[in-house]
N, C-alpha and C positions, 0 to 999 in steps of 0.2 A: 659330772666331776667325780673322779675316782676318790675313794676314801684315802686320806693322807695319814700315814702312820709315822710317828716320830722316829727319825733315824737314830741309831746308836753310833753310827760312824758316817763320815762324809769323805768321798774321794773326788778329786777334780782332775780334769785334763789340764795340760800346761798351755800350749800354744793355741790361741784363739779363745781361751776361756779365762785363765788367770792373767796371761800377758798376750799382747798383740806382737807378732813377729814382724817388725818393720822392714827388715832386710837381712840378707845373709850373703856376704861378699866372699866367695871362695878365693878369688884372686888376692884379696887383702890378707886372708888367713895364710895362704901359702907364701906370700911375700914376707910375712912376719916369720914364718918357719925358716925361711932361707937366711934370715938374719941370725938364726941360732945354729946354722949348719957349720960343720967343721971343714967343709970343702974350701979350697982357696977361692978368694973373691973372683967372680967372673967365670967360674967353672960351670955353673948351673944356669940354664936358660929358663927364666920364669915363664915366658910364653909357651915353651914346649911343655913345661910342667902343667900349665893350665889346660893345654890340649889333652894331656894324659888324664887330668882330673875330670874333665868333661866326659871322656870315654868311660872311666870308672863309674861315674855317676849314671850314665846311660845303661851300661851293661850290668851293673850290680845294684847301686843304691836305688835306682828308679823301679826295681823289680821287687823290693822288699815287701810292699803291701800285698802284692799278688800271692806271695808264698807265706805271708805272716811271719817271716823270719827276719831278725835284726842282724846287721853287720856293724860291729863297733867301729868307731872313728879310727882307732889305731890300725885296724885291719885294712880299711879303705885307704888310709894314708900310706901304709906300707906298699900297697899296689901301685901307688903313685911314686913315692920317693925311693923305695928300694930299686924300682925299675930305672929311675932317673940317676941312681948312683949317689943320692944325697946321703951324707954321713952326719950323724948327730952324736955329740958327746954325752948326751943324757937320754934316758928312755923316752919313748914317745908319750908315755903316760904323764911325764912331767911337762910335756909341751901341749897337752890337750887344751888346757885353760888358756894358754898363750894364743893358740889358734882361734879359740872361741872369742876371746876378747877383741881380736882384730876383725873377726868376720861377722859376728852376730850383733844385731841391734833390736832391742825390744822396748816396749813401754807397757805399763800395767793397764789392764782393762779398767774402765771407770767404775769406781765403787768397790773394787775387789778387796782392797786393804781394809776398809771399814767393815765390809761384810765378814771377812775372816776374823777380825777382832771381835765382832759381835758373837759369832758362832763359838769362838774360843772361850768367851766369857760364860757361855751356856754349858761348857764342859764337854762338848761333843768332840772326840778326836778326829783329826783331819789329815789327809795325805794327798799325794799327787801320783797319777799314773800317766807316764808320757812315752810316746813313741819317739825315741831319740837315739841316734848313734853315739851320743855323748853320755858320759857317766853321770851318776846322781850328784856328784860333787859339783859338776859344772852347772847342772840345772838348779841346785840349791844356791850356788853362787849368783846366778842370774836373778833368781827370785829374791835374794837378799838385797840386791840393788834397789828393789822397789818396796822393801819393807814387808814382804810377804812370807819369807821363809820361817820366821820365828813362830808362826802359828801352825806350822805343818809338822806333824809327828813322823810321817813316813813319806819318802820319795822313792818311787819305783820307776825305773827306766828300762826300756826294752833292751838297751845295750848290755845290761848286766844279766839278762835272763835268756837272751837268744830268740825270744818271740815278740811279736808286735800285736797291738790291738788290731782287730777285735778278738784275738785268741783269748778265751776266758781264763786260761792258765795265768795270765798276767794279772787279771782282776782278782782272781782267787788268792793269789800270793799277796797282793797288796792288802786285801781284807784281813788275811791271817796275820800279817805284820802289824796291822792296826789293832788286832785283837777283837775284831767284830765279825760275826757271821755275815756272809754275803747277803742273806735275806733281810738283814737289819741295816744294810748299808745303802746309802744313796750315792750314785755316781753322776757327776755333773760335767757335761762336755758339749762342745759345739758341733761335733760331726755325727751324723746319723749312721754312717757306714762303719765307723770304728768305735766311737764312744757309746752311743745308744745301743747298737747291735751287740757289742761286746759285754756291756753291763747287763743287758737282758739275758744273754747266754750264760752269764755267771750267776744269775738269780738275784741281781741287785735291782733296786728301783732306779730306772734310767731317767735322768732329768736332762732334757735337751736345752742347752743354753743357746737360744736363737736370738742373737743380738740384732740381726738384720731381718728384713721381711722374709717370711718363710711360707711355704705352701701349707694348706690346711691339713693335709694328711700326714701323719707321722706315727711311727710305732713306739715313740717315747711314752713313758708312763706319765710324765709331767713335763711342762714346757714353761720356761721363764725367758724374759727378754732382757733382763738386767740383773746386776748383783743385788740391788735393793729388792727386786722382785723375788729373788731366792730367799732373802732374809724374811720377807713377808710370808712366803710359802712355809718356811720353817716355823714361823710364829703360829700359823694356822695349824701346824702339826703339833703344837705345844712344845717346840724345842726352844 
């Protein structure tokens, strides 16, 4: 058992750790966008737009992890709707949350809110680091639905920095915004390839949130299987 040192700051992954991403319906999102289009009714073909969206996903969005580079939602959407000739009377930035609310469905991970509230009472600052094409206002909005956002001091999303986890630049930036050195920060996430690898590369204590059965071998510093388990781990560290 490694020596557990009390963290001065905690950072969390978003999807798969704080919330479970139940579904993401690109068709519903684009259908909602078309209700905001300035084009005459019937001018735009939703099925054709979905075909274009699938191509943009294959050729751009699906390659982001390989290059550790983020492409913001607005840029992806322009590749779809500028090509389709869709005209909007408002900036795409004003429609990002409209698209999200139509497309995304999440639910909180069991015990997450109680755990965040417990850590918040202990005085440890907390934040989120998320690989997302959507901005931090969207992610904070979704976390607010589940009563999680009020406990989080910092939300860092790849869309606003151009790089994706496991690039340590994103982790380092989040720790700086939190006001805590990387070496005194725990990062909790469910993926070994992005969360654990990136946290370790940034010099943080990497906590693998393995809510499902997992193999014995892992390069994580610590492993928890539930949010109550994380609280107990922090208690052992004197937090």
